[in-house]
C-alpha positions in Angstrom: 21.6 143.7 174.1 25.0 142.9 172.7 25.2 139.9 170.3 27.5 137.2 171.8 30.3 136.0 169.6 32.6 133.3 170.5 36.3 134.1 170.6 38.6 131.5 169.1 39.6 130.3 172.6 36.0 130.0 173.7 35.0 128.2 170.6 37.9 125.8 171.1 36.8 125.1 174.7 33.3 124.5 173.6 34.5 121.9 171.0 36.8 120.3 173.6 33.9 120.0 176.1 31.6 118.5 173.4 34.3 116.1 172.4 34.9 115.0 176.0 31.1 114.4 176.4 31.0 112.4 173.2 34.1 110.3 174.3 32.5 109.6 177.6 29.2 108.6 176.0 31.1 106.3 173.7 33.0 104.7 176.6 29.8 104.0 178.4 28.1 102.6 175.3 31.0 100.3 174.6 31.1 99.1 178.2 27.4 98.3 178.1 27.7 96.4 174.8 30.7 94.5 176.0 28.9 93.5 179.2 25.8 92.4 177.2 27.9 90.2 174.9 30.1 88.7 177.6 27.2 87.9 179.9 24.7 86.8 177.4 22.9 83.5 177.8 23.3 83.0 174.0 26.4 82.1 172.0 27.4 85.2 170.0 30.2 85.0 167.4 31.6 86.6 164.2 32.7 84.6 161.2 34.8 85.5 158.2 33.5 85.3 154.6 34.9 81.8 154.4 32.9 80.7 157.5 35.8 80.4 160.0 35.3 81.8 163.4 36.8 85.2 164.2 35.7 85.4 167.8 33.0 84.3 170.2 31.7 85.1 173.6 32.2 82.9 176.7 28.8 81.3 176.3 29.7 80.1 172.8 32.9 78.6 174.1 30.9 76.6 176.7 28.4 75.5 174.1 31.2 74.4 171.7 33.1 72.7 174.5 36.1 74.9 174.0 38.5 75.7 176.8 39.7 79.0 175.2 39.1 81.3 172.3 42.2 79.8 170.6 40.5 76.4 170.6 37.5 77.9 168.8 39.6 79.6 166.2 41.7 76.6 165.5 
């Protein structure tokens, strides 16, 4: 049986296919995480080192009584 070796073109295609699969998995993971945060029953936020808000999910805006993210960040 002949040992299979990858030609440079075949090796490049394998890498492109692996990259495409990884990019699709990342896209799906990001969408799931975004959905989780945006539809959470809990207020989720990030703050800077000085304690000021960087961003927050829609539930946090409702809890804080803010009409928009700009109100929270002000």
